[in-house]
N, C-alpha and C positions, 0 to 999 in steps of 0.2 A: 778397178785398178787405176792408180794415179801415176802418170809419167809425164815428164817433159819430152818434147820432140825437137830434134834438130835434123830436118830433112832437106836435102838439096837434090839437084839433078844427078849428081854423082856422089859416091861415098867419099871421094877425095875432097870434094867441096864441103861436105858436112863435117869431116874431121878437121878441115882447115878452120872452120868456124869454132870448133872445140878449142883448137890451139889459140885462136884469137881471144876467146873468152879467158883462157888460162893465162895468156900473156898479159892481160889487163889486170891480173890479180897480183898485187905486191906480196912479197914474202911476209910482211907484217900483217896484212889482211888475211892471208892464208893461215897464219898461226892463230889469229883471233877466231877465225871460222872453225878451225880444228878444235880449239879449246872449248867451244860451246857444247858439242856432243860429249866431250870427255867429262863435263860436269853434270850432264843430264841424267835423270833417272829413267829416261825413255829407252826401252829396249831397242826400238827402231833406230834411234839416233846412235846408240852404241854400236849397233850392227853396221850402220853406214860408215862410222869411223873405222871399224875393223876392215870393211871392204876397201876403204881408201888406203889403209896401211900407213897412215901418217904422211904420205907423200903425194906428189902430183903424178907420179908414174903409175902404170899398171891399173888405171882406173876403168878400163873396159873389162867388166866382170863376166860378161858373156858376149857372144857375137852381137854387135851393135847395141849393147846395153852398157851405158856409161854411168858410173857412180860419182862422177865429178861435178855434176850440175849443182849439187848442194853446196859446193864450194863457192859458186858464183851467185846463187840466189836461193831464197828459201822455197818452201813448198816441197814438192816431191824430190826425193834425193837421187833419183835415177832418171836417165833420159834414153830414149831410143835415138840412135844416131846412125845415119846412113843415107843412101840414095832413096828416092821415093819408092822404088821397087822393094828395097830391103826393109824399109819401115812398113810398107804394106804387107809384106810377107810375115813380119813379126806380129802384126795385128791379126792377120789371118790365123797364125799359129795360136795366138791367145784365144781366138774365137773357137778353134777346134778343141781347145782345152776346157771350154765352157765359160770363158769370160766374155760376156756379151755387152758389157757397158764399161767404158773407160772415161776417165777425165784426163784429157791431153792438153798440155799447155806448152808454151815456149817462151824464150827470152831473147830479145825484147818481144813483147806480146804481138804487136801488130805485124812486125816483119816476119816473125816465125809463123804466124797464122797464115800469112800470104804464101810462104814457101810450102807449108803443109797443104793448104787448100788447093794450090795449083797442081800438086803432084800426087797426093795420096788418095783423097776421096774419089777421083775418077777411076783409079785402079781398084779401089774397093767396090765401086759400083759395077765395074766390069766383072768382078768376081762374085757379084750378087750379094755383097755384104754391106751395101750402103744404099740408103734411100734418102731423098730430100724430105726433111721433116714437114714441109708444107703439103706434102702429098701422102698422107698416111694410108690411103686406100691402096696404094701401090706397094706398100711394105710387104716384103717377103718374110716368111716365118723366121728365117735365119739372118735377117738384115740387122746391121748395126747402125743405129741412127746417129747422125752428126748434126748439131745445130749450126749449120753453115748456110750462109747466104749464096753459096756457089751452086748453081744448078749444073748437074751433069747428066 
């Protein structure tokens, strides 16, 4: 699974970051970004356009799953948005559904990696779903590896 992540200490802080990203998007750029998927032959791009509904509103398509990140940057068209606990819970849910590998990124990269790394991997470790990749002998059968330099 490929998703962007916007994780903060609280859900309110995470959604404030979403608003900040959208506020930096002019109407002209918004229209240009929307026009790209409309011309595309990609079914995935067409579905993202349909999810967005042509506007900036109603972009949360499921609890803490935001379809608006594709308006701000390329790559994955959806983002997990919420508190560290909410993002962790969603990753745990994905794991229970059989998704054991994910590509997670953020925007801007360094800052979002910091926010994610400080709050989510420790919670995944506490749930038994994260191991440090430098110590594969400790890996549990149900662990989800993260290439992080953060030791927990």
